[in-house]
PQR file with spaces between the fields and no chain letter, atoms N, CA, C, O and H, PARSE charges and radii, in Angstrom:
ATOM       1  N    UNK     1       0.925  -32.972   -4.642 -0.4000 1.5000
ATOM       2  CA   UNK     1       1.127  -32.853   -3.236 -0.0000 2.0000
ATOM       3  C    UNK     1       2.224  -33.773   -2.782  0.5500 1.7000
ATOM       4  O    UNK     1       2.248  -34.952   -3.136 -0.5500 1.4000
ATOM       5  N    UNK     2       3.071  -33.274   -2.052 -0.4000 1.5000
ATOM       6  CA   UNK     2       4.288  -34.061   -1.512 -0.0000 2.0000
ATOM       7  C    UNK     2       4.034  -34.406    0.021  0.5500 1.7000
ATOM       8  O    UNK     2       3.552  -33.553    0.766 -0.5500 1.4000
ATOM       9  H    UNK     2       3.051  -32.317   -1.765  0.4000 1.0000
ATOM      10  N    UNK     3       4.337  -35.548    0.427 -0.4000 1.5000
ATOM      11  CA   UNK     3       4.198  -35.972    1.819 -0.0000 2.0000
ATOM      12  C    UNK     3       5.546  -35.959    2.476  0.5500 1.7000
ATOM      13  O    UNK     3       6.466  -36.573    1.936 -0.5500 1.4000
ATOM      14  H    UNK     3       4.729  -36.241   -0.179  0.4000 1.0000
ATOM      15  N    UNK     4       5.727  -35.343    3.541 -0.4000 1.5000
ATOM      16  CA   UNK     4       6.953  -35.331    4.382 -0.0000 2.0000
ATOM      17  C    UNK     4       6.736  -35.808    5.718  0.5500 1.7000
ATOM      18  O    UNK     4       5.596  -35.830    6.181 -0.5500 1.4000
ATOM      19  H    UNK     4       4.980  -34.844    3.980  0.4000 1.0000
ATOM      20  N    UNK     5       7.746  -36.196    6.385 -0.4000 1.5000
ATOM      21  CA   UNK     5       7.723  -36.708    7.821 -0.0000 2.0000
ATOM      22  C    UNK     5       8.198  -35.637    8.744  0.5500 1.7000
ATOM      23  O    UNK     5       9.181  -34.952    8.460 -0.5500 1.4000
ATOM      24  H    UNK     5       8.673  -36.178    6.008  0.4000 1.0000
ATOM      25  N    UNK     6       7.489  -35.474    9.886 -0.4000 1.5000
ATOM      26  CA   UNK     6       7.975  -34.496   10.895 -0.0000 2.0000
ATOM      27  C    UNK     6       9.005  -35.295   11.824  0.5500 1.7000
ATOM      28  O    UNK     6       8.712  -36.392   12.300 -0.5500 1.4000
ATOM      29  H    UNK     6       6.690  -36.030   10.117  0.4000 1.0000
ATOM      30  N    UNK     7      10.135  -34.712   12.029 -0.4000 1.5000
ATOM      31  CA   UNK     7      11.088  -35.396   12.910 -0.0000 2.0000
ATOM      32  C    UNK     7      10.699  -35.162   14.428  0.5500 1.7000
ATOM      33  O    UNK     7       9.749  -34.448   14.749 -0.5500 1.4000
ATOM      34  H    UNK     7      10.373  -33.821   11.642  0.4000 1.0000
ATOM      35  N    UNK     8      11.460  -35.780   15.276 -0.4000 1.5000
ATOM      36  CA   UNK     8      11.289  -35.621   16.713 -0.0000 2.0000
ATOM      37  C    UNK     8      11.422  -34.180   17.145  0.5500 1.7000
ATOM      38  O    UNK     8      10.805  -33.773   18.129 -0.5500 1.4000
ATOM      39  H    UNK     8      12.232  -36.360   15.015  0.4000 1.0000
ATOM      40  N    UNK     9      12.172  -33.439   16.470 -0.4000 1.5000
ATOM      41  CA   UNK     9      12.380  -31.978   16.819 -0.0000 2.0000
ATOM      42  C    UNK     9      11.424  -31.074   16.099  0.5500 1.7000
ATOM      43  O    UNK     9      11.550  -29.851   16.165 -0.5500 1.4000
ATOM      44  H    UNK     9      12.674  -33.770   15.670  0.4000 1.0000
ATOM      45  N    UNK    10      10.428  -31.679   15.380 -0.4000 1.5000
ATOM      46  CA   UNK    10       9.469  -30.787   14.686 -0.0000 2.0000
ATOM      47  C    UNK    10       9.925  -30.324   13.306  0.5500 1.7000
ATOM      48  O    UNK    10       9.287  -29.468   12.693 -0.5500 1.4000
ATOM      49  H    UNK    10      10.326  -32.673   15.325  0.4000 1.0000
ATOM      50  N    UNK    11      11.067  -30.907   12.799 -0.4000 1.5000
ATOM      51  CA   UNK    11      11.516  -30.454   11.482 -0.0000 2.0000
ATOM      52  C    UNK    11      10.964  -31.212   10.395  0.5500 1.7000
ATOM      53  O    UNK    11      10.631  -32.388   10.543 -0.5500 1.4000
ATOM      54  H    UNK    11      11.586  -31.602   13.296  0.4000 1.0000
ATOM      55  N    UNK    12      10.846  -30.559    9.246 -0.4000 1.5000
ATOM      56  CA   UNK    12      10.360  -31.187    8.017 -0.0000 2.0000
ATOM      57  C    UNK    12      11.329  -30.760    6.861  0.5500 1.7000
ATOM      58  O    UNK    12      11.909  -29.675    6.920 -0.5500 1.4000
ATOM      59  H    UNK    12      11.117  -29.603    9.126  0.4000 1.0000
ATOM      60  N    UNK    13      11.488  -31.563    5.882 -0.4000 1.5000
ATOM      61  CA   UNK    13      12.295  -31.311    4.747 -0.0000 2.0000
ATOM      62  C    UNK    13      11.480  -30.863    3.577  0.5500 1.7000
ATOM      63  O    UNK    13      10.554  -31.580    3.198 -0.5500 1.4000
ATOM      64  H    UNK    13      11.018  -32.444    5.834  0.4000 1.0000
ATOM      65  N    UNK    14      11.749  -29.731    2.973 -0.4000 1.5000
ATOM      66  CA   UNK    14      11.017  -29.238    1.778 -0.0000 2.0000
ATOM      67  C    UNK    14      11.514  -30.021    0.610  0.5500 1.7000
ATOM      68  O    UNK    14      12.717  -29.995    0.350 -0.5500 1.4000
ATOM      69  H    UNK    14      12.501  -29.148    3.281  0.4000 1.0000
ATOM      70  N    UNK    15      10.668  -30.726   -0.123 -0.4000 1.5000
ATOM      71  CA   UNK    15      11.103  -31.555   -1.262 -0.0000 2.0000
ATOM      72  C    UNK    15      11.925  -30.664   -2.243  0.5500 1.7000
ATOM      73  O    UNK    15      11.704  -29.466   -2.421 -0.5500 1.4000
ATOM      74  H    UNK    15       9.691  -30.748    0.088  0.4000 1.0000
ATOM      75  N    UNK    16      12.885  -31.382   -2.850 -0.4000 1.5000
ATOM      76  CA   UNK    16      13.883  -30.717   -3.728 -0.0000 2.0000
ATOM      77  C    UNK    16      13.131  -29.996   -4.879  0.5500 1.7000
ATOM      78  O    UNK    16      13.490  -28.883   -5.261 -0.5500 1.4000
ATOM      79  H    UNK    16      13.065  -32.355   -2.705  0.4000 1.0000
ATOM      80  N    UNK    17      12.122  -30.632   -5.398 -0.4000 1.5000
ATOM      81  CA   UNK    17      11.322  -30.112   -6.542 -0.0000 2.0000
ATOM      82  C    UNK    17      10.784  -28.708   -6.150  0.5500 1.7000
ATOM      83  O    UNK    17      10.849  -27.786   -6.963 -0.5500 1.4000
ATOM      84  H    UNK    17      11.831  -31.536   -5.087  0.4000 1.0000
ATOM      85  N    UNK    18      10.259  -28.539   -4.927 -0.4000 1.5000
ATOM      86  CA   UNK    18       9.717  -27.298   -4.518 -0.0000 2.0000
ATOM      87  C    UNK    18      10.776  -26.304   -4.179  0.5500 1.7000
ATOM      88  O    UNK    18      10.600  -25.128   -4.498 -0.5500 1.4000
ATOM      89  H    UNK    18      10.206  -29.288   -4.267  0.4000 1.0000
ATOM      90  N    UNK    19      11.945  -26.707   -3.512 -0.4000 1.5000
ATOM      91  CA   UNK    19      13.022  -25.840   -3.277 -0.0000 2.0000
ATOM      92  C    UNK    19      13.569  -25.238   -4.543  0.5500 1.7000
ATOM      93  O    UNK    19      13.872  -24.046   -4.583 -0.5500 1.4000
ATOM      94  H    UNK    19      12.088  -27.662   -3.254  0.4000 1.0000
ATOM      95  N    UNK    20      13.703  -26.044   -5.584 -0.4000 1.5000
ATOM      96  CA   UNK    20      14.193  -25.516   -6.890 -0.0000 2.0000
ATOM      97  C    UNK    20      13.152  -24.549   -7.514  0.5500 1.7000
ATOM      98  O    UNK    20      13.512  -23.496   -8.040 -0.5500 1.4000
ATOM      99  H    UNK    20      13.458  -27.013   -5.551  0.4000 1.0000
ATOM     100  N    UNK    21      11.890  -24.919   -7.445 -0.4000 1.5000
ATOM     101  CA   UNK    21      10.866  -24.047   -8.056 -0.0000 2.0000
ATOM     102  C    UNK    21      10.828  -22.696   -7.383  0.5500 1.7000
ATOM     103  O    UNK    21      10.675  -21.695   -8.083 -0.5500 1.4000
ATOM     104  H    UNK    21      11.597  -25.774   -7.018  0.4000 1.0000
ATOM     105  N    UNK    22      10.954  -22.599   -6.101 -0.4000 1.5000
ATOM     106  CA   UNK    22      10.830  -21.441   -5.335 -0.0000 2.0000
ATOM     107  C    UNK    22      12.085  -20.843   -4.988  0.5500 1.7000
ATOM     108  O    UNK    22      12.135  -19.893   -4.206 -0.5500 1.4000
ATOM     109  H    UNK    22      11.079  -23.412   -5.532  0.4000 1.0000
ATOM     110  N    UNK    23      13.206  -21.395   -5.579 -0.4000 1.5000
ATOM     111  CA   UNK    23      14.600  -20.913   -5.343 -0.0000 2.0000
ATOM     112  C    UNK    23      14.934  -20.759   -3.872  0.5500 1.7000
ATOM     113  O    UNK    23      15.457  -19.731   -3.441 -0.5500 1.4000
ATOM     114  H    UNK    23      13.166  -22.166   -6.214  0.4000 1.0000
ATOM     115  N    UNK    24      14.610  -21.837   -3.078 -0.4000 1.5000
ATOM     116  CA   UNK    24      14.905  -21.947   -1.613 -0.0000 2.0000
ATOM     117  C    UNK    24      16.258  -22.582   -1.438  0.5500 1.7000
ATOM     118  O    UNK    24      16.391  -23.770   -1.733 -0.5500 1.4000
ATOM     119  H    UNK    24      14.184  -22.672   -3.428  0.4000 1.0000
ATOM     120  N    UNK    25      17.236  -21.905   -0.997 -0.4000 1.5000
ATOM     121  CA   UNK    25      18.613  -22.428   -0.847 -0.0000 2.0000
ATOM     122  C    UNK    25      18.915  -22.551    0.690  0.5500 1.7000
ATOM     123  O    UNK    25      18.092  -22.257    1.556 -0.5500 1.4000
ATOM     124  H    UNK    25      17.128  -20.940   -0.757  0.4000 1.0000
ATOM     125  N    UNK    26      20.095  -22.984    0.920 -0.4000 1.5000
ATOM     126  CA   UNK    26      20.514  -23.199    2.340 -0.0000 2.0000
ATOM     127  C    UNK    26      20.385  -21.970    3.169  0.5500 1.7000
ATOM     128  O    UNK    26      20.087  -22.079    4.358 -0.5500 1.4000
ATOM     129  H    UNK    26      20.764  -23.223    0.216  0.4000 1.0000
ATOM     130  N    UNK    27      20.586  -20.814    2.627 -0.4000 1.5000
ATOM     131  CA   UNK    27      20.536  -19.598    3.503 -0.0000 2.0000
ATOM     132  C    UNK    27      19.137  -18.805    3.388  0.5500 1.7000
ATOM     133  O    UNK    27      18.931  -17.745    3.979 -0.5500 1.4000
ATOM     134  H    UNK    27      20.828  -20.725    1.661  0.4000 1.0000
ATOM     135  N    UNK    28      18.261  -19.406    2.608 -0.4000 1.5000
ATOM     136  CA   UNK    28      16.928  -18.772    2.474 -0.0000 2.0000
ATOM     137  C    UNK    28      16.160  -18.822    3.766  0.5500 1.7000
ATOM     138  O    UNK    28      16.320  -19.718    4.595 -0.5500 1.4000
ATOM     139  H    UNK    28      18.428  -20.267    2.128  0.4000 1.0000
ATOM     140  N    UNK    29      15.350  -17.856    3.897 -0.4000 1.5000
ATOM     141  CA   UNK    29      14.487  -17.756    5.113 -0.0000 2.0000
ATOM     142  C    UNK    29      13.032  -17.937    4.626  0.5500 1.7000
ATOM     143  O    UNK    29      12.637  -17.451    3.566 -0.5500 1.4000
ATOM     144  H    UNK    29      15.220  -17.128    3.223  0.4000 1.0000
ATOM     145  N    UNK    30      12.247  -18.673    5.469 -0.4000 1.5000
ATOM     146  CA   UNK    30      10.847  -18.964    5.210 -0.0000 2.0000
ATOM     147  C    UNK    30      10.011  -18.552    6.316  0.5500 1.7000
ATOM     148  O    UNK    30      10.494  -18.472    7.446 -0.5500 1.4000
ATOM     149  H    UNK    30      12.567  -19.068    6.330  0.4000 1.0000
ATOM     150  N    UNK    31       8.708  -18.264    6.071 -0.4000 1.5000
ATOM     151  CA   UNK    31       7.804  -17.864    7.168 -0.0000 2.0000
ATOM     152  C    UNK    31       6.822  -19.043    7.315  0.5500 1.7000
ATOM     153  O    UNK    31       6.352  -19.600    6.324 -0.5500 1.4000
ATOM     154  H    UNK    31       8.315  -18.329    5.154  0.4000 1.0000
ATOM     155  N    UNK    32       6.528  -19.404    8.566 -0.4000 1.5000
ATOM     156  CA   UNK    32       5.557  -20.396    8.795 -0.0000 2.0000
ATOM     157  C    UNK    32       4.349  -19.705    9.370  0.5500 1.7000
ATOM     158  O    UNK    32       4.468  -19.130   10.452 -0.5500 1.4000
ATOM     159  H    UNK    32       6.910  -18.951    9.371  0.4000 1.0000
ATOM     160  N    UNK    33       3.095  -19.714    8.679 -0.4000 1.5000
ATOM     161  CA   UNK    33       2.064  -19.033    9.109 -0.0000 2.0000
ATOM     162  C    UNK    33       0.847  -19.918    9.082  0.5500 1.7000
ATOM     163  O    UNK    33       0.842  -20.937    8.391 -0.5500 1.4000
ATOM     164  H    UNK    33       2.998  -20.181    7.800  0.4000 1.0000
ATOM     165  N    UNK    34      -0.219  -19.545    9.840 -0.4000 1.5000
ATOM     166  CA   UNK    34      -1.432  -20.300    9.781 -0.0000 2.0000
ATOM     167  C    UNK    34      -2.431  -19.489    9.012  0.5500 1.7000
ATOM     168  O    UNK    34      -2.616  -18.301    9.273 -0.5500 1.4000
ATOM     169  H    UNK    34      -0.215  -18.717   10.401  0.4000 1.0000
ATOM     170  N    UNK    35      -3.071  -20.121    8.069 -0.4000 1.5000
ATOM     171  CA   UNK    35      -4.097  -19.493    7.223 -0.0000 2.0000
ATOM     172  C    UNK    35      -5.287  -20.376    7.105  0.5500 1.7000
ATOM     173  O    UNK    35      -5.181  -21.489    6.589 -0.5500 1.4000
ATOM     174  H    UNK    35      -2.921  -21.087    7.857  0.4000 1.0000
ATOM     175  N    UNK    36      -6.432  -19.919    7.568 -0.4000 1.5000
ATOM     176  CA   UNK    36      -7.605  -20.720    7.419 -0.0000 2.0000
ATOM     177  C    UNK    36      -7.434  -22.152    8.060  0.5500 1.7000
ATOM     178  O    UNK    36      -7.922  -23.125    7.484 -0.5500 1.4000
ATOM     179  H    UNK    36      -6.518  -19.016    7.987  0.4000 1.0000
ATOM     180  N    UNK    37      -6.796  -22.279    9.158 -0.4000 1.5000
ATOM     181  CA   UNK    37      -6.661  -23.617    9.811 -0.0000 2.0000
ATOM     182  C    UNK    37      -5.574  -24.434    9.218  0.5500 1.7000
ATOM     183  O    UNK    37      -5.432  -25.593    9.608 -0.5500 1.4000
ATOM     184  H    UNK    37      -6.399  -21.489    9.625  0.4000 1.0000
ATOM     185  N    UNK    38      -4.787  -23.931    8.302 -0.4000 1.5000
ATOM     186  CA   UNK    38      -3.730  -24.690    7.631 -0.0000 2.0000
ATOM     187  C    UNK    38      -2.374  -24.047    7.948  0.5500 1.7000
ATOM     188  O    UNK    38      -2.275  -22.839    8.168 -0.5500 1.4000
ATOM     189  H    UNK    38      -4.902  -22.989    7.985  0.4000 1.0000
ATOM     190  N    UNK    39      -1.329  -24.894    7.965 -0.4000 1.5000
ATOM     191  CA   UNK    39       0.053  -24.430    8.126 -0.0000 2.0000
ATOM     192  C    UNK    39       0.555  -24.117    6.748  0.5500 1.7000
ATOM     193  O    UNK    39       0.388  -24.949    5.856 -0.5500 1.4000
ATOM     194  H    UNK    39      -1.409  -25.875    7.786  0.4000 1.0000
ATOM     195  N    UNK    40       1.180  -22.934    6.500 -0.4000 1.5000
ATOM     196  CA   UNK    40       1.553  -22.588    5.213 -0.0000 2.0000
ATOM     197  C    UNK    40       3.094  -22.111    5.341  0.5500 1.7000
ATOM     198  O    UNK    40       3.480  -21.326    6.207 -0.5500 1.4000
ATOM     199  H    UNK    40       1.315  -22.258    7.224  0.4000 1.0000
ATOM     200  N    UNK    41       3.825  -22.631    4.466 -0.4000 1.5000
ATOM     201  CA   UNK    41       5.334  -22.139    4.408 -0.0000 2.0000
ATOM     202  C    UNK    41       5.501  -21.226    3.278  0.5500 1.7000
ATOM     203  O    UNK    41       5.256  -21.586    2.126 -0.5500 1.4000
ATOM     204  H    UNK    41       3.512  -23.269    3.763  0.4000 1.0000
ATOM     205  N    UNK    42       5.961  -19.913    3.615 -0.4000 1.5000
ATOM     206  CA   UNK    42       6.131  -18.889    2.541 -0.0000 2.0000
ATOM     207  C    UNK    42       7.573  -18.581    2.457  0.5500 1.7000
ATOM     208  O    UNK    42       8.206  -18.444    3.504 -0.5500 1.4000
ATOM     209  H    UNK    42       6.161  -19.621    4.550  0.4000 1.0000
ATOM     210  N    UNK    43       8.166  -18.456    1.278 -0.4000 1.5000
ATOM     211  CA   UNK    43       9.504  -17.991    1.153 -0.0000 2.0000
ATOM     212  C    UNK    43       9.517  -16.478    1.521  0.5500 1.7000
ATOM     213  O    UNK    43       8.695  -15.701    1.035 -0.5500 1.4000
ATOM     214  H    UNK    43       7.652  -18.567    0.428  0.4000 1.0000
ATOM     215  N    UNK    44      10.458  -16.101    2.380 -0.4000 1.5000
ATOM     216  CA   UNK    44      10.641  -14.729    2.680 -0.0000 2.0000
ATOM     217  C    UNK    44      11.465  -14.039    1.630  0.5500 1.7000
ATOM     218  O    UNK    44      12.605  -14.464    1.443 -0.5500 1.4000
ATOM     219  H    UNK    44      11.125  -16.732    2.776  0.4000 1.0000
ATOM     220  N    UNK    45      11.043  -13.072    0.956 -0.4000 1.5000
ATOM     221  CA   UNK    45      11.824  -12.490   -0.120 -0.0000 2.0000
ATOM     222  C    UNK    45      13.111  -11.848    0.436  0.5500 1.7000
ATOM     223  O    UNK    45      13.092  -11.205    1.486 -0.5500 1.4000
ATOM     224  H    UNK    45      10.116  -12.727    1.108  0.4000 1.0000
ATOM     225  N    UNK    46      14.168  -12.027   -0.252 -0.4000 1.5000
ATOM     226  CA   UNK    46      15.476  -11.468    0.132 -0.0000 2.0000
ATOM     227  C    UNK    46      15.468   -9.969   -0.578  0.5500 1.7000
ATOM     228  O    UNK    46      14.642   -9.602   -1.413 -0.5500 1.4000
ATOM     229  H    UNK    46      14.183  -12.549   -1.104  0.4000 1.0000
ATOM     230  N    UNK    47      16.466   -9.263   -0.111 -0.4000 1.5000
ATOM     231  CA   UNK    47      16.603   -7.883   -0.756 -0.0000 2.0000
ATOM     232  C    UNK    47      16.853   -8.008   -2.229  0.5500 1.7000
ATOM     233  O    UNK    47      16.414   -7.156   -3.001 -0.5500 1.4000
ATOM     234  H    UNK    47      17.137   -9.562    0.567  0.4000 1.0000
ATOM     235  N    UNK    48      17.535   -9.027   -2.638 -0.4000 1.5000
ATOM     236  CA   UNK    48      17.815   -9.237   -4.142 -0.0000 2.0000
ATOM     237  C    UNK    48      16.459   -9.581   -4.892  0.5500 1.7000
ATOM     238  O    UNK    48      16.242   -9.193   -6.040 -0.5500 1.4000
ATOM     239  H    UNK    48      17.891   -9.719   -2.011  0.4000 1.0000
ATOM     240  N    UNK    49      15.589  -10.319   -4.172 -0.4000 1.5000
ATOM     241  CA   UNK    49      14.319  -10.620   -4.810 -0.0000 2.0000
ATOM     242  C    UNK    49      13.426   -9.394   -5.138  0.5500 1.7000
ATOM     243  O    UNK    49      12.597   -9.434   -6.047 -0.5500 1.4000
ATOM     244  H    UNK    49      15.765  -10.634   -3.239  0.4000 1.0000
ATOM     245  N    UNK    50      13.629   -8.303   -4.357 -0.4000 1.5000
ATOM     246  CA   UNK    50      12.824   -7.146   -4.466 -0.0000 2.0000
ATOM     247  C    UNK    50      13.250   -6.158   -5.419  0.5500 1.7000
ATOM     248  O    UNK    50      12.532   -5.212   -5.741 -0.5500 1.4000
ATOM     249  H    UNK    50      14.302   -8.271   -3.618  0.4000 1.0000
ATOM     250  N    UNK    51      14.549   -6.382   -5.934 -0.4000 1.5000
ATOM     251  CA   UNK    51      15.081   -5.442   -6.891 -0.0000 2.0000
ATOM     252  C    UNK    51      14.186   -5.214   -8.169  0.5500 1.7000
ATOM     253  O    UNK    51      13.928   -6.190   -8.873 -0.5500 1.4000
ATOM     254  H    UNK    51      15.133   -7.151   -5.672  0.4000 1.0000
ATOM     255  N    UNK    52      13.743   -4.070   -8.473 -0.4000 1.5000
ATOM     256  CA   UNK    52      12.954   -3.780   -9.684 -0.0000 2.0000
ATOM     257  C    UNK    52      11.437   -3.909   -9.306  0.5500 1.7000
ATOM     258  O    UNK    52      10.582   -3.610  -10.139 -0.5500 1.4000
ATOM     259  H    UNK    52      13.953   -3.276   -7.902  0.4000 1.0000
ATOM     260  N    UNK    53      11.123   -4.320   -8.147 -0.4000 1.5000
ATOM     261  CA   UNK    53       9.628   -4.523   -7.823 -0.0000 2.0000
ATOM     262  C    UNK    53       8.873   -3.240   -7.755  0.5500 1.7000
ATOM     263  O    UNK    53       7.645   -3.261   -7.832 -0.5500 1.4000
ATOM     264  H    UNK    53      11.818   -4.563   -7.469  0.4000 1.0000
ATOM     265  N    UNK    54       9.580   -2.043   -7.604 -0.4000 1.5000
ATOM     266  CA   UNK    54       8.877   -0.784   -7.566 -0.0000 2.0000
ATOM     267  C    UNK    54       8.911    0.009   -8.828  0.5500 1.7000
ATOM     268  O    UNK    54       8.558    1.188   -8.842 -0.5500 1.4000
ATOM     269  H    UNK    54      10.578   -2.027   -7.541  0.4000 1.0000
ATOM     270  N    UNK    55       9.347   -0.646   -9.926 -0.4000 1.5000
ATOM     271  CA   UNK    55       9.534    0.112  -11.190 -0.0000 2.0000
ATOM     272  C    UNK    55       8.198    0.673  -11.609  0.5500 1.7000
ATOM     273  O    UNK    55       7.188   -0.031  -11.630 -0.5500 1.4000
ATOM     274  H    UNK    55       9.634   -1.604   -9.914  0.4000 1.0000
ATOM     275  N    UNK    56       8.204    1.946  -11.942 -0.4000 1.5000
ATOM     276  CA   UNK    56       6.972    2.562  -12.485 -0.0000 2.0000
ATOM     277  C    UNK    56       6.049    3.027  -11.427  0.5500 1.7000
ATOM     278  O    UNK    56       4.999    3.596  -11.725 -0.5500 1.4000
ATOM     279  H    UNK    56       9.025    2.518  -11.925  0.4000 1.0000
ATOM     280  N    UNK    57       6.398    2.808  -10.206 -0.4000 1.5000
ATOM     281  CA   UNK    57       5.486    3.251   -9.111 -0.0000 2.0000
ATOM     282  C    UNK    57       5.718    4.714   -8.672  0.5500 1.7000
ATOM     283  O    UNK    57       4.821    5.392   -8.171 -0.5500 1.4000
ATOM     284  H    UNK    57       7.251    2.346   -9.963  0.4000 1.0000
ATOM     285  N    UNK    58       6.923    5.144   -8.881 -0.4000 1.5000
ATOM     286  CA   UNK    58       7.253    6.556   -8.516 -0.0000 2.0000
ATOM     287  C    UNK    58       8.462    7.042   -9.336  0.5500 1.7000
ATOM     288  O    UNK    58       9.279    6.243   -9.794 -0.5500 1.4000
ATOM     289  H    UNK    58       7.651    4.593   -9.288  0.4000 1.0000
ATOM     290  N    UNK    59       8.549    8.323   -9.501 -0.4000 1.5000
ATOM     291  CA   UNK    59       9.649    8.884  -10.340 -0.0000 2.0000
ATOM     292  C    UNK    59      10.753    9.049   -9.271  0.5500 1.7000
ATOM     293  O    UNK    59      10.518    8.999   -8.063 -0.5500 1.4000
ATOM     294  H    UNK    59       7.885    8.971   -9.129  0.4000 1.0000
ATOM     295  N    UNK    60      11.998    9.253   -9.818 -0.4000 1.5000
ATOM     296  CA   UNK    60      13.171    9.484   -8.932 -0.0000 2.0000
ATOM     297  C    UNK    60      12.937   10.693   -8.166  0.5500 1.7000
ATOM     298  O    UNK    60      13.304   10.717   -6.991 -0.5500 1.4000
ATOM     299  H    UNK    60      12.189    9.294  -10.799  0.4000 1.0000
ATOM     300  N    UNK    61      12.369   11.699   -8.690 -0.4000 1.5000
ATOM     301  CA   UNK    61      12.065   12.924   -7.923 -0.0000 2.0000
ATOM     302  C    UNK    61      11.128   12.681   -6.684  0.5500 1.7000
ATOM     303  O    UNK    61      11.358   13.147   -5.568 -0.5500 1.4000
ATOM     304  H    UNK    61      12.071   11.679   -9.644  0.4000 1.0000
ATOM     305  N    UNK    62      10.080   11.925   -6.996 -0.4000 1.5000
ATOM     306  CA   UNK    62       9.152   11.592   -5.924 -0.0000 2.0000
ATOM     307  C    UNK    62       9.854   10.821   -4.828  0.5500 1.7000
ATOM     308  O    UNK    62       9.690   11.134   -3.649 -0.5500 1.4000
ATOM     309  H    UNK    62       9.893   11.546   -7.902  0.4000 1.0000
ATOM     310  N    UNK    63      10.600    9.864   -5.180 -0.4000 1.5000
ATOM     311  CA   UNK    63      11.333    9.064   -4.136 -0.0000 2.0000
ATOM     312  C    UNK    63      12.228    9.888   -3.313  0.5500 1.7000
ATOM     313  O    UNK    63      12.310    9.686   -2.102 -0.5500 1.4000
ATOM     314  H    UNK    63      10.734    9.610   -6.138  0.4000 1.0000
ATOM     315  N    UNK    64      12.972   10.899   -3.963 -0.4000 1.5000
ATOM     316  CA   UNK    64      13.905   11.761   -3.347 -0.0000 2.0000
ATOM     317  C    UNK    64      13.137   12.684   -2.339  0.5500 1.7000
ATOM     318  O    UNK    64      13.626   12.961   -1.244 -0.5500 1.4000
ATOM     319  H    UNK    64      12.906   11.063   -4.947  0.4000 1.0000
ATOM     320  N    UNK    65      11.948   13.137   -2.741 -0.4000 1.5000
ATOM     321  CA   UNK    65      11.084   14.028   -1.938 -0.0000 2.0000
ATOM     322  C    UNK    65      10.655   13.243   -0.665  0.5500 1.7000
ATOM     323  O    UNK    65      10.726   13.752    0.454 -0.5500 1.4000
ATOM     324  H    UNK    65      11.551   12.912   -3.631  0.4000 1.0000
ATOM     325  N    UNK    66      10.181   11.905   -0.901 -0.4000 1.5000
ATOM     326  CA   UNK    66       9.740   11.164    0.206 -0.0000 2.0000
ATOM     327  C    UNK    66      10.883   10.848    1.180  0.5500 1.7000
ATOM     328  O    UNK    66      10.655   10.838    2.390 -0.5500 1.4000
ATOM     329  H    UNK    66      10.123   11.491   -1.810  0.4000 1.0000
ATOM     330  N    UNK    67      12.029   10.606    0.721 -0.4000 1.5000
ATOM     331  CA   UNK    67      13.277   10.401    1.551 -0.0000 2.0000
ATOM     332  C    UNK    67      13.503   11.631    2.296  0.5500 1.7000
ATOM     333  O    UNK    67      13.710   11.519    3.504 -0.5500 1.4000
ATOM     334  H    UNK    67      12.214   10.614   -0.262  0.4000 1.0000
ATOM     335  N    UNK    68      13.494   12.865    1.730 -0.4000 1.5000
ATOM     336  CA   UNK    68      13.712   14.108    2.387 -0.0000 2.0000
ATOM     337  C    UNK    68      12.726   14.341    3.537  0.5500 1.7000
ATOM     338  O    UNK    68      13.101   14.818    4.608 -0.5500 1.4000
ATOM     339  H    UNK    68      13.325   12.956    0.749  0.4000 1.0000
ATOM     340  N    UNK    69      11.475   13.998    3.293 -0.4000 1.5000
ATOM     341  CA   UNK    69      10.378   14.188    4.261 -0.0000 2.0000
ATOM     342  C    UNK    69      10.574   13.238    5.412  0.5500 1.7000
ATOM     343  O    UNK    69      10.336   13.616    6.559 -0.5500 1.4000
ATOM     344  H    UNK    69      11.170   13.611    2.423  0.4000 1.0000
ATOM     345  N    UNK    70      11.015   11.966    5.143 -0.4000 1.5000
ATOM     346  CA   UNK    70      11.172   10.986    6.193 -0.0000 2.0000
ATOM     347  C    UNK    70      12.414   11.393    7.037  0.5500 1.7000
ATOM     348  O    UNK    70      12.424   11.213    8.254 -0.5500 1.4000
ATOM     349  H    UNK    70      11.208   11.659    4.211  0.4000 1.0000
ATOM     350  N    UNK    71      13.465   11.947    6.367 -0.4000 1.5000
ATOM     351  CA   UNK    71      14.650   12.423    7.132 -0.0000 2.0000
ATOM     352  C    UNK    71      14.239   13.555    7.976  0.5500 1.7000
ATOM     353  O    UNK    71      14.676   13.608    9.126 -0.5500 1.4000
ATOM     354  H    UNK    71      13.458   12.094    5.377  0.4000 1.0000
ATOM     355  N    UNK    72      13.411   14.508    7.513 -0.4000 1.5000
ATOM     356  CA   UNK    72      12.991   15.643    8.322 -0.0000 2.0000
ATOM     357  C    UNK    72      12.210   15.192    9.569  0.5500 1.7000
ATOM     358  O    UNK    72      12.384   15.702   10.675 -0.5500 1.4000
ATOM     359  H    UNK    72      13.056   14.465    6.579  0.4000 1.0000
ATOM     360  N    UNK    73      11.315   14.176    9.309 -0.4000 1.5000
ATOM     361  CA   UNK    73      10.496   13.611   10.419 -0.0000 2.0000
ATOM     362  C    UNK    73      11.451   13.001   11.521  0.5500 1.7000
ATOM     363  O    UNK    73      11.198   13.188   12.711 -0.5500 1.4000
ATOM     364  H    UNK    73      11.173   13.761    8.411  0.4000 1.0000
ATOM     365  N    UNK    74      12.522   12.289   11.127 -0.4000 1.5000
ATOM     366  CA   UNK    74      13.463   11.698   12.017 -0.0000 2.0000
ATOM     367  C    UNK    74      14.234   12.674   12.763  0.5500 1.7000
ATOM     368  O    UNK    74      14.639   12.404   13.893 -0.5500 1.4000
ATOM     369  H    UNK    74      12.728   12.137   10.160  0.4000 1.0000
ATOM     370  N    UNK    75      14.487   13.898   12.154 -0.4000 1.5000
ATOM     371  CA   UNK    75      15.324   14.882   12.735 -0.0000 2.0000
ATOM     372  C    UNK    75      14.525   15.603   13.874  0.5500 1.7000
ATOM     373  O    UNK    75      15.117   16.181   14.786 -0.5500 1.4000
ATOM     374  H    UNK    75      14.158   14.118   11.235  0.4000 1.0000
ATOM     375  N    UNK    76      13.250   15.554   13.795 -0.4000 1.5000
ATOM     376  CA   UNK    76      12.415   16.275   14.793 -0.0000 2.0000
ATOM     377  C    UNK    76      12.424   15.643   16.138  0.5500 1.7000
ATOM     378  O    UNK    76      11.774   16.139   17.057 -0.5500 1.4000
ATOM     379  H    UNK    76      12.769   15.085   13.054  0.4000 1.0000
């Protein structure tokens, strides 16, 4: 567990060890949420982090069909 100090403006610094572990860089976005009475900082996944996350969940044909259905709904 790392201890950090909250600044006058409510800012905290994420320790470098954790920034490296979770690949949090200068332009990264994080979410601050409350869970079970605790403040939790979660890295918000970027578009690049999601690449490949859907592998094996649908065929190309199924994805095309879903896109066609969504486009038809939008056109209505």
